[in-house]
Backbone as XML, in Angstrom:
<?xml version="1.0"?>
<chain id="A" units="angstrom">
  <residue number="1" name="MET">
    <atom name="N" x="-11.027" y="17.291" z="13.679"/>
    <atom name="CA" x="-10.854" y="17.244" z="15.340"/>
    <atom name="C" x="-9.468" y="16.542" z="15.237"/>
  </residue>
  <residue number="2" name="GLU">
    <atom name="N" x="-9.119" y="15.496" z="14.425"/>
    <atom name="CA" x="-7.642" y="15.024" z="14.616"/>
    <atom name="C" x="-6.684" y="15.925" z="14.194"/>
  </residue>
  <residue number="3" name="ASN">
    <atom name="N" x="-6.994" y="16.543" z="13.173"/>
    <atom name="CA" x="-5.928" y="17.462" z="12.754"/>
    <atom name="C" x="-5.613" y="18.582" z="13.751"/>
  </residue>
  <residue number="4" name="SER">
    <atom name="N" x="-6.564" y="19.144" z="14.334"/>
    <atom name="CA" x="-6.184" y="20.028" z="15.398"/>
    <atom name="C" x="-5.468" y="19.326" z="16.611"/>
  </residue>
  <residue number="5" name="LEU">
    <atom name="N" x="-5.670" y="18.241" z="16.710"/>
    <atom name="CA" x="-5.317" y="17.454" z="17.908"/>
    <atom name="C" x="-3.564" y="17.128" z="17.528"/>
  </residue>
  <residue number="6" name="LEU">
    <atom name="N" x="-3.284" y="17.030" z="16.342"/>
    <atom name="CA" x="-2.042" y="16.712" z="15.799"/>
    <atom name="C" x="-1.333" y="18.032" z="15.848"/>
  </residue>
  <residue number="7" name="LEU">
    <atom name="N" x="-1.879" y="19.237" z="15.610"/>
    <atom name="CA" x="-1.315" y="20.470" z="15.701"/>
    <atom name="C" x="-0.856" y="20.978" z="17.162"/>
  </residue>
  <residue number="8" name="LEU">
    <atom name="N" x="-1.854" y="20.277" z="17.957"/>
    <atom name="CA" x="-1.806" y="20.676" z="19.425"/>
    <atom name="C" x="-0.382" y="20.047" z="19.751"/>
  </residue>
  <residue number="9" name="GLN">
    <atom name="N" x="-0.204" y="18.730" z="19.493"/>
    <atom name="CA" x="0.779" y="17.732" z="19.804"/>
    <atom name="C" x="2.105" y="18.427" z="19.244"/>
  </residue>
  <residue number="10" name="CYS">
    <atom name="N" x="2.136" y="18.857" z="18.090"/>
    <atom name="CA" x="3.274" y="19.533" z="17.369"/>
    <atom name="C" x="3.589" y="20.614" z="18.367"/>
  </residue>
  <residue number="11" name="PHE">
    <atom name="N" x="2.817" y="21.396" z="18.691"/>
    <atom name="CA" x="2.895" y="22.722" z="19.578"/>
    <atom name="C" x="3.638" y="22.356" z="20.682"/>
  </residue>
  <residue number="12" name="MET">
    <atom name="N" x="2.993" y="21.200" z="21.321"/>
    <atom name="CA" x="3.475" y="20.989" z="22.693"/>
    <atom name="C" x="5.110" y="20.589" z="22.775"/>
  </residue>
  <residue number="13" name="ALA">
    <atom name="N" x="5.293" y="19.585" z="21.722"/>
    <atom name="CA" x="6.606" y="19.378" z="21.119"/>
    <atom name="C" x="7.531" y="20.410" z="21.227"/>
  </residue>
  <residue number="14" name="GLY">
    <atom name="N" x="7.100" y="21.254" z="20.558"/>
    <atom name="CA" x="7.880" y="22.581" z="20.434"/>
    <atom name="C" x="8.041" y="23.124" z="21.694"/>
  </residue>
  <residue number="15" name="VAL">
    <atom name="N" x="7.184" y="23.136" z="22.549"/>
    <atom name="CA" x="7.116" y="24.048" z="23.853"/>
    <atom name="C" x="8.243" y="23.119" z="24.654"/>
  </residue>
  <residue number="16" name="MET">
    <atom name="N" x="8.189" y="21.602" z="24.383"/>
    <atom name="CA" x="9.016" y="21.066" z="25.338"/>
    <atom name="C" x="10.608" y="21.361" z="24.939"/>
  </residue>
  <residue number="17" name="LEU">
    <atom name="N" x="10.576" y="21.400" z="23.441"/>
    <atom name="CA" x="12.011" y="21.432" z="23.023"/>
    <atom name="C" x="12.674" y="23.032" z="23.538"/>
  </residue>
  <residue number="18" name="LYS">
    <atom name="N" x="11.743" y="23.986" z="23.594"/>
    <atom name="CA" x="12.383" y="25.108" z="24.150"/>
    <atom name="C" x="12.834" y="25.028" z="25.610"/>
  </residue>
  <residue number="19" name="LYS">
    <atom name="N" x="11.847" y="24.203" z="26.473"/>
    <atom name="CA" x="12.354" y="23.789" z="27.657"/>
    <atom name="C" x="13.676" y="23.270" z="27.871"/>
  </residue>
  <residue number="20" name="PHE">
    <atom name="N" x="13.797" y="22.121" z="26.870"/>
    <atom name="CA" x="15.036" y="21.290" z="26.903"/>
    <atom name="C" x="16.161" y="22.096" z="26.445"/>
  </residue>
  <residue number="21" name="SER">
    <atom name="N" x="16.109" y="23.041" z="25.483"/>
    <atom name="CA" x="17.322" y="24.110" z="25.026"/>
    <atom name="C" x="17.695" y="25.033" z="26.262"/>
  </residue>
  <residue number="22" name="MET">
    <atom name="N" x="16.680" y="25.450" z="26.923"/>
    <atom name="CA" x="17.211" y="26.305" z="27.915"/>
    <atom name="C" x="18.232" y="25.574" z="29.087"/>
  </residue>
  <residue number="23" name="LYS">
    <atom name="N" x="18.144" y="24.207" z="29.293"/>
    <atom name="CA" x="18.994" y="23.514" z="30.115"/>
    <atom name="C" x="19.767" y="22.670" z="29.482"/>
  </residue>
  <residue number="24" name="GLU">
    <atom name="N" x="19.916" y="22.566" z="28.249"/>
    <atom name="CA" x="20.545" y="21.732" z="27.324"/>
    <atom name="C" x="21.743" y="22.275" z="26.657"/>
  </residue>
  <residue number="25" name="PRO">
    <atom name="N" x="22.817" y="21.834" z="27.316"/>
    <atom name="CA" x="24.378" y="22.695" z="26.793"/>
    <atom name="C" x="24.766" y="21.971" z="25.572"/>
  </residue>
  <residue number="26" name="ASN">
    <atom name="N" x="24.399" y="20.741" z="25.521"/>
    <atom name="CA" x="24.895" y="19.962" z="24.153"/>
    <atom name="C" x="23.890" y="20.092" z="23.172"/>
  </residue>
  <residue number="27" name="ARG">
    <atom name="N" x="24.007" y="20.841" z="21.953"/>
    <atom name="CA" x="23.227" y="20.952" z="20.990"/>
    <atom name="C" x="22.778" y="19.918" z="20.128"/>
  </residue>
  <residue number="28" name="ARG">
    <atom name="N" x="23.892" y="18.932" z="20.246"/>
    <atom name="CA" x="23.608" y="17.737" z="19.085"/>
    <atom name="C" x="22.618" y="16.855" z="19.922"/>
  </residue>
  <residue number="29" name="SER">
    <atom name="N" x="22.506" y="16.657" z="21.236"/>
    <atom name="CA" x="21.738" y="15.707" z="21.801"/>
    <atom name="C" x="20.294" y="16.514" z="21.854"/>
  </residue>
  <residue number="30" name="LEU">
    <atom name="N" x="20.204" y="17.772" z="21.678"/>
    <atom name="CA" x="19.031" y="18.531" z="21.445"/>
    <atom name="C" x="18.242" y="18.179" z="20.163"/>
  </residue>
  <residue number="31" name="PHE">
    <atom name="N" x="19.364" y="18.422" z="19.235"/>
    <atom name="CA" x="18.974" y="18.117" z="17.784"/>
    <atom name="C" x="18.291" y="16.631" z="17.698"/>
  </residue>
  <residue number="32" name="ARG">
    <atom name="N" x="18.884" y="15.510" z="18.355"/>
    <atom name="CA" x="18.644" y="14.214" z="18.409"/>
    <atom name="C" x="17.239" y="14.033" z="19.022"/>
  </residue>
  <residue number="33" name="LYS">
    <atom name="N" x="16.990" y="14.930" z="20.264"/>
    <atom name="CA" x="15.467" y="14.733" z="20.959"/>
    <atom name="C" x="14.637" y="15.338" z="19.648"/>
  </residue>
  <residue number="34" name="LYS">
    <atom name="N" x="14.779" y="16.546" z="19.083"/>
    <atom name="CA" x="13.953" y="16.899" z="18.320"/>
    <atom name="C" x="13.728" y="15.895" z="17.016"/>
  </residue>
  <residue number="35" name="ASN">
    <atom name="N" x="14.858" y="15.216" z="16.390"/>
    <atom name="CA" x="14.280" y="14.356" z="15.293"/>
    <atom name="C" x="13.636" y="13.281" z="15.842"/>
  </residue>
  <residue number="36" name="ALA">
    <atom name="N" x="13.888" y="12.978" z="17.240"/>
    <atom name="CA" x="13.015" y="11.690" z="17.728"/>
    <atom name="C" x="11.583" y="12.082" z="17.732"/>
  </residue>
  <residue number="37" name="ILE">
    <atom name="N" x="11.327" y="13.308" z="18.277"/>
    <atom name="CA" x="9.854" y="13.862" z="18.321"/>
    <atom name="C" x="9.327" y="13.957" z="16.914"/>
  </residue>
  <residue number="38" name="VAL">
    <atom name="N" x="10.000" y="14.361" z="15.952"/>
    <atom name="CA" x="9.444" y="14.575" z="14.665"/>
    <atom name="C" x="9.249" y="13.300" z="14.228"/>
  </residue>
  <residue number="39" name="LYS">
    <atom name="N" x="10.179" y="12.605" z="14.172"/>
    <atom name="CA" x="9.842" y="10.835" z="13.597"/>
    <atom name="C" x="8.749" y="10.306" z="14.367"/>
  </residue>
  <residue number="40" name="GLN">
    <atom name="N" x="8.507" y="10.719" z="15.717"/>
    <atom name="CA" x="7.615" y="9.925" z="16.445"/>
    <atom name="C" x="6.142" y="10.656" z="15.841"/>
  </residue>
  <residue number="41" name="TRP">
    <atom name="N" x="6.085" y="11.727" z="15.686"/>
    <atom name="CA" x="5.022" y="12.460" z="15.263"/>
    <atom name="C" x="4.434" y="12.179" z="14.029"/>
  </residue>
  <residue number="42" name="LEU">
    <atom name="N" x="5.574" y="11.944" z="13.102"/>
    <atom name="CA" x="5.145" y="11.564" z="11.641"/>
    <atom name="C" x="4.578" y="10.027" z="11.683"/>
  </residue>
  <residue number="43" name="LYS">
    <atom name="N" x="5.351" y="9.205" z="12.388"/>
    <atom name="CA" x="4.689" y="7.936" z="12.728"/>
    <atom name="C" x="2.966" y="8.007" z="13.120"/>
  </residue>
  <residue number="44" name="ILE">
    <atom name="N" x="2.866" y="8.752" z="14.150"/>
    <atom name="CA" x="1.582" y="8.772" z="14.502"/>
    <atom name="C" x="0.799" y="9.140" z="13.463"/>
  </residue>
  <residue number="45" name="ARG">
    <atom name="N" x="0.988" y="10.262" z="12.809"/>
    <atom name="CA" x="0.291" y="10.899" z="11.514"/>
    <atom name="C" x="-0.200" y="9.613" z="10.443"/>
  </residue>
  <residue number="46" name="ARG">
    <atom name="N" x="0.929" y="8.979" z="10.174"/>
    <atom name="CA" x="0.831" y="8.085" z="9.219"/>
    <atom name="C" x="-0.102" y="6.844" z="9.646"/>
  </residue>
  <residue number="47" name="GLY">
    <atom name="N" x="0.163" y="6.446" z="11.010"/>
    <atom name="CA" x="-0.394" y="5.243" z="11.355"/>
    <atom name="C" x="-1.683" y="5.556" z="11.880"/>
  </residue>
  <residue number="48" name="LYS">
    <atom name="N" x="-1.871" y="6.322" z="13.046"/>
    <atom name="CA" x="-3.243" y="6.300" z="13.780"/>
    <atom name="C" x="-4.141" y="7.191" z="12.952"/>
  </residue>
  <residue number="49" name="TYR">
    <atom name="N" x="-3.820" y="8.204" z="12.155"/>
    <atom name="CA" x="-4.640" y="9.111" z="11.652"/>
    <atom name="C" x="-4.253" y="9.096" z="10.270"/>
  </residue>
  <residue number="50" name="PRO">
    <atom name="N" x="-4.372" y="8.186" z="9.281"/>
    <atom name="CA" x="-4.011" y="8.212" z="7.855"/>
    <atom name="C" x="-4.838" y="9.308" z="7.249"/>
  </residue>
  <residue number="51" name="ASN">
    <atom name="N" x="-5.882" y="9.689" z="7.356"/>
    <atom name="CA" x="-6.727" y="10.705" z="6.746"/>
    <atom name="C" x="-6.590" y="11.920" z="7.559"/>
  </residue>
  <residue number="52" name="ALA">
    <atom name="N" x="-5.761" y="12.513" z="8.333"/>
    <atom name="CA" x="-5.941" y="13.561" z="9.074"/>
    <atom name="C" x="-5.608" y="14.869" z="8.173"/>
  </residue>
  <residue number="53" name="MET">
    <atom name="N" x="-4.679" y="14.393" z="6.908"/>
    <atom name="CA" x="-4.071" y="15.421" z="6.094"/>
    <atom name="C" x="-5.442" y="16.125" z="5.254"/>
  </residue>
  <residue number="54" name="LYS">
    <atom name="N" x="-6.416" y="15.071" z="5.217"/>
    <atom name="CA" x="-7.558" y="15.759" z="4.407"/>
    <atom name="C" x="-8.260" y="16.694" z="4.828"/>
  </residue>
</chain>
């Protein structure tokens, strides 16, 4: 269950990034947003769900 939830969150982050890239002229800030989302996702994965990888 937790694993599918994480996959859903990752997918939603990807959708948000697509929306951002539509109206984001500055690619560097888009990249920063993406890195922030990925870091947050990794933090969640390591912190809240340590055994989601199993």
